[in-house]
C-alpha positions, 0 to 999 in steps of 0.5 A: 096557661099563665106562663105561656100567655106571659111569655107571648105577651112579653115578647110583644111589648119589649120594643114598645114600637113594632113595624111588620112587613116590608118598608118603602120610601114614603115619597114613593108610596101610592095610596094602596102601598101606604103603611097601615099606621096604628097608635093609641092605647098601650092596653090594646097594643099587645093585641094589635101587635100580635094580630099584625105579626100574624097577618104579616106572616100568614096573609100579606108580608108585603104590607107594612103595619106600623104599630106604636102607642102613646095613650088613648087620648094622644092617639085620638089626637093623631087619629082625628087629625088624619095622621093614623088609620087605626086608633087603639082605645081602652075607652070610648071616644070622648065628646071632645074627640068626636068634635075634633074628628067631625071638624076634620071630617074624619069618620070612623068605625068603632069596633070592640075587640076585647074586655079588660079588667083594670087590675090593682097590683102589689108586690108579693112581699106585701103580706097585709093587702089581699083586697081593697074597696072602691072607697079605699081606692078613692082614698088612696088615689084622690088629690087629697091623698097627696096630703093625707095618704103617705103610708099604707095605714092611711088607707086602712087602719089595720095595715102597717105604717109603711110608706106607699109608692103608687104607680099608674098610667099618665094622663093621656091614657084611657086607663087613667081616664076610666079609672078616674071616672069610675073610682074618683068620680066627676067631682074628684081629681086624681093625685099627681104625685105618683110614678106615671107612664103611658107604658104599662110594662114599665108600671108592672116592672116598677111595682115588681121592684118595690115591696111597698108599691101599689099600681093599676093597669090592664089585666094582660100586663098582670098576667104577663107578670103574675108570678111577680105581682099579686092582684087585689080583690076589689070589693071582694072580687078578684079579676079573672076571665070568669068574673069579667064574663059574668059581670062580677068584677065591677066597676073596673071591667071595660071594653077595648076598641079599635077605631078605623078611619072610614075613608082610609078603609074605603080607599086602602084595600090592605086596610080593609083586609087587615081589619077583617083579619083582625076581627076574625082572629081576635077571639084566639089572640085576645085570650092568648095575650091575656084579655077576655075575648068577646063571644063570637057573635060580637066579632061577627056583628062588628065585621058586618057593620064594618062592611056595611059602612056603619060609622060612628059610636054607640057611647055618646062620648061617655065612659059607660062604667059598669057595662057588661059584655052582654050589654055591649053586645045588645048595644052593638046589635041595635046600632 
């Protein structure tokens, strides 16, 4: 039920940074005692946090797992510099990030863990907007909107002349990158005069507090606030688990990932055990948090590739808009 998902989710994201397990002095750590360090996407953060807490409580309470978020892009900066063992990512690794990892000799496993629906939300007191088109989203969020879109009527003529307040991810966010590519396109820049944060929870709270607001972020954050936010249909399709699974909710459905440092996994048995636990428990946890789990075979393929040492990416540095769950599984199976 949405209420149970929301309560579970809000308990996870309240602090913004989570450390589970025991703590040790960094100066006294041997390689196998080092904390498992995780950063990156705030979209993936609640999944990883939930699994880390499960792992600490049921498997290995003596292993410290430090989970934080700074956005997919900033997370990859740390990951490719060897500062973290896992990067949560709401988009595939980019060409520039692949180059940075290559220069630093950081090899990685690319492991899909869920599917998301980037959700367009408004305040419940908004009585005029129940749906929006991709073209209208482009009108609202394009750089030209700073001049041309200051109220709701500027998006659709039948909407009222009420001021509009926009809330969205910051530029380090993978959600920002994905939304910009699939909605705005390569030749159009995003407007910058909106309220931005890498913390999706803050964005949800901002739209909740403003009857004239519109925002976008990951589906789980909408699920956690569903009683206080309305989701808009995009080109006539409402984001739900079903419309993501059957490929209807496009182009704003996308896979979510963890990227794992291959050398760290080889040298750090607790990291190996945690990744195995993650993939084995993801189907249930992903759904509980509020995202769309992959079919069971998706996690089995990922786990097989992890133990066979299959490093690299299947995305060639591209976002791959319009990718369905079935297409993702086919691509992974051929990797």
